[in-house]
C-alpha positions in Angstrom: -0.1 0.0 0.0 1.3 3.5 -0.8 2.7 5.0 2.4 0.7 8.2 2.4 -2.6 6.3 1.8 -1.8 3.9 4.6 -1.1 7.0 6.9 -4.5 8.4 5.9 -6.1 5.3 7.5 -4.4 5.5 10.8 -6.4 7.0 13.6 -6.2 7.3 17.5 -8.3 5.3 19.8 -9.8 8.4 21.5 -11.1 9.8 18.2 -14.8 9.7 18.0 -17.1 7.5 15.8 -18.0 10.7 13.9 -14.3 11.5 13.1 -13.8 7.9 11.9 -16.9 8.2 9.6 -15.3 11.4 8.2 -12.0 9.7 7.6 -13.7 6.7 5.9 -15.6 9.2 3.7 -12.5 11.2 2.8 -10.5 8.1 1.9 -13.2 6.0 0.3 -11.8 3.2 2.3 -13.5 0.5 4.3 -11.3 0.0 7.2 -9.3 2.2 9.6 -6.4 1.1 11.7 -6.5 2.3 15.3 -3.0 3.0 16.6 -1.3 4.7 19.5 1.1 7.7 19.2 3.9 5.4 18.1 1.8 3.8 15.4 1.4 0.6 17.4 -1.6 -1.2 16.1 -4.3 -1.5 18.6 -7.3 -2.5 16.6 -9.3 -2.1 13.5 -12.6 -0.5 12.7 -14.5 -1.3 9.5 -17.3 0.7 8.0 -19.4 -2.2 9.1 -18.4 -1.8 12.8 -19.5 1.9 12.7 -22.7 1.0 10.8 -23.7 -1.8 13.3 -22.8 0.5 16.2 -25.1 3.4 14.9 -27.9 0.9 14.2 -27.7 -0.2 17.9 -27.9 3.4 19.1 -24.4 4.3 19.8 -23.6 8.0 19.9 -21.4 9.6 17.4 -19.2 11.1 20.0 -18.3 7.6 21.4 -14.5 6.9 21.2 -13.4 4.4 18.5 -11.8 2.2 21.1 -15.3 1.3 22.3 -16.1 -0.4 19.0 -12.7 -1.4 17.6 -11.8 -5.0 16.9 -8.8 -5.9 19.1 -8.7 -9.4 17.7 -7.7 -8.5 14.3 -5.9 -10.6 11.7 -2.3 -9.5 10.8 0.9 -10.7 9.3 4.5 -10.1 10.5 6.9 -8.2 8.1 9.4 -11.0 8.4 6.9 -13.6 7.4 8.3 -15.7 4.4 6.1 -15.3 1.3 4.4 -12.4 2.8 2.0 -11.7 0.0 0.9 -15.4 -0.3 0.4 -15.6 3.5 -1.8 -12.5 3.5 -3.9 -13.9 0.6 -4.4 -17.1 2.5 -5.6 -15.2 5.5 -7.9 -13.1 3.5 -9.4 -16.1 1.9 -9.7 -18.0 5.2 -11.4 -15.2 7.1 -13.3 -13.6 4.3 -11.5 -10.1 4.7 -10.2 -7.7 2.0 -7.1 -6.3 3.8 -4.4 -7.5 6.1 -2.2 -5.1 8.2 1.5 -5.9 8.2 3.3 -5.3 11.6 6.8 -5.5 12.9 8.0 -7.3 16.0 7.0 -4.4 18.1 3.4 -4.4 16.8 4.0 -1.2 14.7 2.0 -1.1 11.6 4.3 -1.1 8.6 2.0 -1.7 5.7 -1.4 -3.2 4.7 -1.9 -5.7 1.8 -5.1 -5.4 0.0 -6.9 -8.2 -1.9 -6.0 -6.5 -5.2 -2.4 -6.7 -4.2 -2.6 -10.4 -4.4 -4.0 -10.7 -7.9 -1.9 -11.9 -10.8 0.0 -9.3 -12.9 -2.4 -9.6 -15.7 -5.3 -8.4 -13.7 -3.7 -6.2 -11.0 -4.2 -2.8 -12.7 -7.6 -3.7 -13.9 -10.8 -2.2 -12.4 -12.6 -4.4 -9.9 -15.3 -6.2 -11.7 -18.8 -5.3 -10.5 -21.3 -8.0 -10.0 -24.1 -7.6 -12.6 -27.2 -6.6 -10.8 -30.4 -7.4 -12.6 -32.7 -5.6 -10.4 -34.3 -2.4 -11.8 -33.4 1.2 -10.7 -36.4 3.5 -10.7 -35.5 7.2 -11.2 -38.2 9.7 -10.1 -37.8 12.2 -12.9 -41.3 13.8 -13.2 -41.1 16.7 -10.9 -41.0 20.3 -11.9 -38.0 21.1 -9.8 -39.3 24.6 -8.7 -36.4 25.0 -6.1 -34.0 25.3 -9.2 -35.9 28.2 -10.9 -35.1 29.7 -13.3 -33.3 26.7 -15.0 -36.3 24.6 -14.5 -38.5 27.0 -16.4 -36.5 25.8 -19.5 -35.1 22.5 -18.7 -36.3 19.6 -16.6 -34.4 19.1 -13.4 -32.7 15.9 -14.5 -31.2 17.7 -17.7 -29.5 20.5 -15.6 -25.8 20.5 -16.4 -23.6 19.2 -13.5 -20.0 19.3 -14.4 -19.5 17.8 -17.9 -22.8 15.8 -17.9 -26.3 16.4 -17.0 -27.6 15.2 -13.6 -29.5 12.1 -14.7 -26.3 10.9 -16.5 -24.3 11.3 -13.3 -27.0 9.2 -11.5 -27.1 6.3 -14.1 -23.3 6.3 -14.5 -22.7 5.7 -10.9 -25.3 2.8 -10.7 -23.8 1.4 -14.0 -20.5 1.4 -12.6 -21.8 -0.5 -9.4 -23.2 -3.2 -11.8 -26.8 -1.9 -12.2 -27.9 -1.4 -15.9 -31.7 -1.6 -16.0 -33.4 1.7 -15.5 -37.0 2.8 -15.4 -37.6 6.5 -15.6 -40.9 7.9 -14.3 -41.4 11.1 -16.4 -43.9 14.0 -16.5 -42.6 17.5 -16.6 -40.9 18.1 -20.1 -40.7 14.4 -20.6 -40.1 14.5 -24.3 -36.8 16.5 -23.8 -35.5 13.8 -21.4 -36.3 11.0 -23.8 -34.9 13.0 -26.7 -31.6 13.8 -24.9 -31.1 10.2 -23.7 -32.1 8.7 -27.1 -29.8 10.9 -29.0 -26.7 10.2 -26.7 -27.4 6.5 -26.5 -26.0 5.6 -23.1 -25.1 1.8 -22.5 -28.1 1.0 -20.3 -31.5 -0.6 -20.6 -33.8 2.2 -20.1 -37.6 2.2 -20.1 -39.8 5.2 -19.8 -43.0 5.4 -17.8 -45.2 8.5 -18.2 -47.5 10.0 -15.6 -50.7 11.7 -16.9 -50.8 13.9 -13.8 -48.6 14.8 -10.9 -48.8 12.2 -8.2 -46.4 13.4 -5.6 -42.9 12.1 -5.0 -44.0 8.4 -4.7 -47.5 8.2 -6.3 -46.1 7.5 -9.7 -44.8 4.2 -8.6 -48.4 2.7 -9.0 -47.6 2.6 -12.8 -45.0 -0.3 -11.9 -47.7 -2.7 -10.6 -47.7 -5.0 -13.6 -44.0 -4.6 -14.2 -42.2 -5.1 -11.0 -42.1 -8.5 -9.4 -38.7 -8.4 -7.6 -36.7 -6.2 -5.3 -36.1 -2.6 -6.8 -34.2 0.6 -6.1 -36.0 4.0 -6.1 -33.9 7.3 -6.3 -34.6 10.9 -6.8 -33.2 12.6 -9.9 -31.4 15.3 -7.9 -29.3 13.4 -5.6 -25.9 11.5 -6.3 -24.4 9.0 -4.0 -20.8 7.9 -4.0 -19.6 4.5 -2.6 -20.6 0.8 -3.1 -24.2 0.6 -4.1 -24.4 -3.2 -3.6 -23.7 -2.6 0.1 -27.1 -1.1 0.8 -28.8 -3.6 -1.4 -27.1 -6.5 0.5 -28.0 -4.8 3.8 -31.7 -4.7 2.7 -31.7 -8.4 1.7 -29.9 -9.6 4.8 -32.4 -7.9 7.1 -35.4 -9.0 5.1 -36.7 -5.5 5.0 -39.7 -4.2 3.0 -38.0 -0.7 2.7 -34.5 0.3 3.3 -33.8 4.0 3.3 -30.3 5.1 2.6 -29.5 7.7 5.3 -26.2 9.9 5.5 -24.6 11.8 8.2 -24.9 15.6 8.0 -23.3 18.1 10.3 -25.3 21.2 10.5 -23.7 24.5 12.0 -26.3 26.9 13.3 -25.0 30.4 12.3 -26.0 32.1 15.6 -25.0 32.0 19.3 -27.4 29.9 21.1 -28.3 31.3 24.7 -29.0 29.0 27.6 -30.8 30.5 30.5 -32.6 29.9 33.7 -35.0 31.9 35.5 -34.1 34.9 33.2 -30.4 34.6 33.9 -27.7 33.7 31.4 -26.1 30.2 31.9 -23.8 30.4 28.8 -23.7 31.0 25.1 -22.9 28.4 22.7 -21.5 30.2 19.7 -22.4 28.6 16.4 -23.2 25.2 17.7 -22.9 22.1 15.5 -25.6 19.3 15.3 -25.2 15.9 13.9 -28.1 14.3 12.0 -28.7 11.3 9.7 -30.9 12.6 6.7 -32.6 10.9 3.9 -30.6 10.8 0.8 -33.6 10.1 -1.4 -32.4 6.6 -2.3 -34.4 3.5 -1.3 -34.5 -0.2 -1.7 -38.1 -1.6 -1.9 -39.7 -4.9 -2.1 -42.7 -5.2 -4.6 -45.2 -5.6 -1.9 -45.0 -1.9 -1.0 -46.8 -1.2 -4.2 -50.0 -2.5 -2.5 -49.8 0.7 -0.4 -50.1 3.1 -3.4 -53.5 3.6 -4.9 -53.9 4.0 -8.6 -53.9 7.6 -9.9 -53.8 9.1 -6.2 -51.0 11.4 -5.2 -48.8 10.4 -2.2 -45.4 11.6 -1.0 -42.6 9.2 -0.2 -42.7 10.0 3.6 -46.3 9.3 3.7 -45.8 6.0 1.9 -43.0 5.0 4.4 -45.2 5.9 7.4 -48.0 3.9 6.0 -45.8 0.8 5.5 -44.2 1.3 8.9 -47.6 1.4 10.6 -48.3 -2.1 9.8 -44.7 -3.6 9.4 -42.7 -1.8 12.1 -39.8 -4.2 12.0 -39.5 -4.1 8.2 -38.5 -0.5 7.5 -34.7 0.0 8.0 -32.0 2.5 7.7 -28.7 2.0 5.9 -26.1 4.5 7.3 -24.2 5.6 4.3 -20.9 7.6 4.0 -18.6 8.1 1.1 -20.1 11.2 -0.6 -23.7 12.5 -1.2 -24.6 15.4 -3.2 -28.0 17.1 -3.0 -28.4 19.2 -6.1 -32.1 20.0 -5.9 -31.5 23.4 -4.4 -29.3 26.2 -5.5 -27.0 26.4 -2.5 -26.3 22.7 -2.4 -25.9 22.6 -6.2 -23.2 25.3 -6.0 -21.5 23.5 -3.2 -21.5 20.2 -5.1 -20.0 22.0 -8.2 -17.3 23.4 -6.1 -16.7 19.9 -4.7 -16.0 18.8 -8.3 -13.7 21.6 -8.8 -15.9 23.6 -11.1 -15.9 27.4 -11.1 -19.2 28.8 -9.8 -20.6 32.2 -10.2 -21.7 33.3 -6.8 -24.3 35.5 -8.4 -26.2 32.5 -9.7 
């Protein structure tokens, strides 16, 4: 492993789960190595460890040492046939990385599964599992929060970097092995169809057209005679980074009817918050920060949820989810996601996302 990248994966045990999440997001890695000040390896923390902790109600300010795995698998730097031994350990324990330590327990390197591939495939992109389940993109809304662009263009065709929004969404799913798309259209639907048909993306695309506006979820009733398997639904103004198969597998493992993909968001209140008692000042918390898990607008659904949607009746996604939860309380789950999420359905977030991509943004826009 490249030394600078290895260094980016080292973290102290007293750092918080929140700080661990941020580091995983920044590095796009799936593991952190918990070390002391001398880089002695104390434990490991994977994205799955953090996800399970959050699901079980652990607080984000909890120290990583509370959830780290101290019984980690490692290999000594002096081990003969080091790479082969690491590969053997990864196969035996079904893990994707093995830390390399010296006789004092200091972490020297980490061997990834890709490091053990043959020379012919070593530099090839990791093959993605082909996922036959359909991805439904809700692309029928008017996108009024993005006026005046959306007075001319449908929201899904607004430029975002070198592509339009909907291309970014489909490209990311495609790179994760998903290739079957169903677009639910309404506002300026012919423009969307014309654009995609002319550009001929390498996907299987079907178009479903609403004859009225049915809210953020109502248009799904049009799928009742088409969908018989698990499917994914996503808004056309949000983009996720990371491994999409992870939230699909999470959904199937838990036998959920609905899995909502949620992401961490830190909100800074731009004011000083006054705490008082009996009219007297206790303290002032200047520009406090709050942590939330918010809805990314991406979901995994089982086809049974379509029974909760009446034909030609408007319903929004939050109402649909509540209706399902009122009957199947243990079947509506949350997948905590980190690794990047762009909300480009409103101007301020759209501009922030462009800046993240390194695009020049006119602040007057």
